[in-house]
Each structure stands twice: as C-alpha cells, then as structure tokens.
KELOKE-954291 format. One record per residue (C-alpha): y, x, z. Coordinates in Angstrom, 2 decimals. Each point is the difference from the previous one (the first is absolute). Layout:
[rec [Y X Z]];
...
***
This chain:
[rec [-129.58 -75.67 55.55]];
[rec [-0.21 3.41 2.12]];
[rec [1.36 1.98 -3.38]];
[rec [3.31 -1.92 0.88]];
[rec [2.63 1.03 1.88]];
[rec [3.70 -1.36 0.53]];
[rec [2.61 2.54 -0.42]];
[rec [1.80 -1.31 3.61]];
[rec [-2.85 2.81 1.01]];
[rec [1.05 2.34 -1.74]];
[rec [2.73 1.30 2.60]];
[rec [-0.04 3.48 -1.24]];
[rec [1.21 -0.36 -3.27]];
[rec [3.98 0.11 0.59]];
[rec [-0.55 3.71 2.18]];
[rec [-2.62 0.87 -2.87]];
[rec [2.78 -0.78 -2.46]];
[rec [2.76 1.51 1.89]];
[rec [-2.02 3.50 0.01]];
[rec [0.01 0.13 -3.88]];
[rec [3.73 -1.09 -0.32]];
[rec [0.49 3.31 2.11]];
[rec [-1.94 1.99 -2.63]];
[rec [2.12 -1.84 -2.82]];
[rec [3.07 0.28 0.82]];
[rec [1.99 0.37 -3.21]];
[rec [1.88 2.86 -1.18]];
[rec [2.51 1.36 -2.61]];
[rec [-0.18 3.04 -2.31]];
[rec [2.21 2.47 0.12]];
[rec [-0.23 2.21 -2.60]];
[rec [-2.04 0.38 -3.21]];
[rec [0.36 0.99 -3.13]];
[rec [2.51 -0.36 -2.02]];
[rec [-2.30 -2.26 -3.30]];
[rec [-0.54 -3.19 2.98]];
[rec [3.15 0.27 1.15]];
[rec [2.24 -3.86 -1.95]];
[rec [2.90 0.03 -1.62]];
[rec [2.55 -0.44 2.95]];
[rec [-1.39 2.28 2.46]];
[rec [1.28 3.23 1.49]];
[rec [-1.03 3.45 1.01]];
[rec [-0.11 3.87 1.02]];
[rec [-2.80 1.48 -1.47]];
[rec [-2.08 1.80 2.27]];
[rec [-1.82 1.99 -1.62]];
[rec [-1.42 0.59 -3.82]];
[rec [-2.50 0.42 -0.17]];
[rec [-2.02 1.48 -3.49]];
[rec [-2.38 2.83 -1.54]];
[rec [1.62 -0.46 -3.41]];
[rec [2.71 2.74 -0.55]];
[rec [1.61 -1.90 -3.26]];
[rec [0.49 -2.49 2.69]];
[rec [1.21 2.36 3.02]];
[rec [2.80 1.09 -2.78]];
[rec [0.74 -3.57 -0.73]];
[rec [1.04 -0.83 3.52]];
[rec [1.81 3.20 0.30]];
[rec [2.14 -0.75 -3.38]];
[rec [1.12 -3.30 1.03]];
[rec [1.00 0.96 3.09]];
[rec [-3.27 -1.66 2.38]];
[rec [-1.23 1.71 3.20]];
[rec [-0.63 -0.84 3.18]];
[rec [3.50 -2.29 1.50]];
[rec [1.67 -1.16 -2.77]];
[rec [0.64 -3.94 0.53]];
[rec [-1.76 -1.75 -3.26]];
[rec [0.56 -3.54 -1.17]];
[rec [-3.10 -1.68 -2.05]];
[rec [2.33 -1.83 -2.43]];
[rec [-2.86 -1.50 -2.50]];
[rec [-3.67 0.21 0.13]];
[rec [-0.70 -1.42 -3.68]];
[rec [-0.45 0.75 -2.64]];
[rec [0.69 4.08 1.16]];
[rec [1.35 0.91 3.15]];
[rec [3.98 0.45 1.16]];
[rec [1.01 1.85 2.49]];
[rec [3.48 0.75 1.80]];
[rec [-0.04 2.93 1.30]];
[rec [4.24 1.84 0.61]];
[rec [1.12 -2.85 -1.26]];
[rec [-1.79 0.58 -3.58]];
[rec [-2.43 -1.94 -1.56]];
[rec [-2.88 1.05 -1.05]];
[rec [-3.34 -0.20 -2.15]];
[rec [-3.01 1.35 1.36]];
[rec [-3.73 -0.40 -0.67]];
[rec [-3.12 -1.81 1.94]];
[rec [-2.06 3.13 1.12]];
[rec [4.05 1.71 0.62]];
[rec [0.72 -2.67 2.74]];
[rec [-3.86 -0.33 0.71]];
[rec [1.04 3.40 1.71]];
[rec [3.33 -0.82 2.01]];
[rec [-1.05 -0.99 3.57]];
[rec [3.31 -2.04 1.58]];
[rec [0.59 -1.14 2.96]];
[rec [1.53 -3.31 -0.20]];
[rec [3.27 -1.45 1.47]];
[rec [1.55 -3.31 0.93]];
[rec [3.29 -0.24 -1.15]];
***
C-alpha cells in the first residue's frame, strides 16, 4: 500500500501546470508562403524566394514584387490570385516562391 498516493498530496501540480502553460503560449502566423494560405486570405508580398530564373521572370511579368497586395481567390484545382485588381492563375511552384505578410481586413 505504500506505493499508492492520494492526489491531494501533490500540491505542487498547479504550479507545474502553470509553468508549462506559460512556456506554450498561443501564437499566430503573420507571414508565410502564398501556397499555405486559404481562399479569401489577403496579404502583402514581403519577398520572392527562388533561384529559378524562369519563376523570377514570371513574377516580374505578372507585376508581383515586394509590397504588392495579393488576395488568394482559389486554391484548388489551380491557384487563382488577385493582384492590382487583376485575377491570374499561377502554378504551385510559383506560389511557393511568394512570401507574404498576412493582413486582417
């Protein structure tokens, strides 16, 4: 019987739980790849990360650069974005290269 303890003898448990709750405070993602957004999410382009010259030229041709406002219109079957009041379709590899700061409207 010496191996069994009553829970009331563990008075330190609340302080330990509070310690761990403080370590894991909730957070929100304020920036991410365009590929990870949900339809309706809006943001501002912070950077275009790619080593592929084709993708870089495509982004320039589409007018997507740092500071551009983007709304994700559709995620599947193709990615549709709206930038500068123009809706356009982009492939997943291009969406993966665009990083945005999500804005709440």
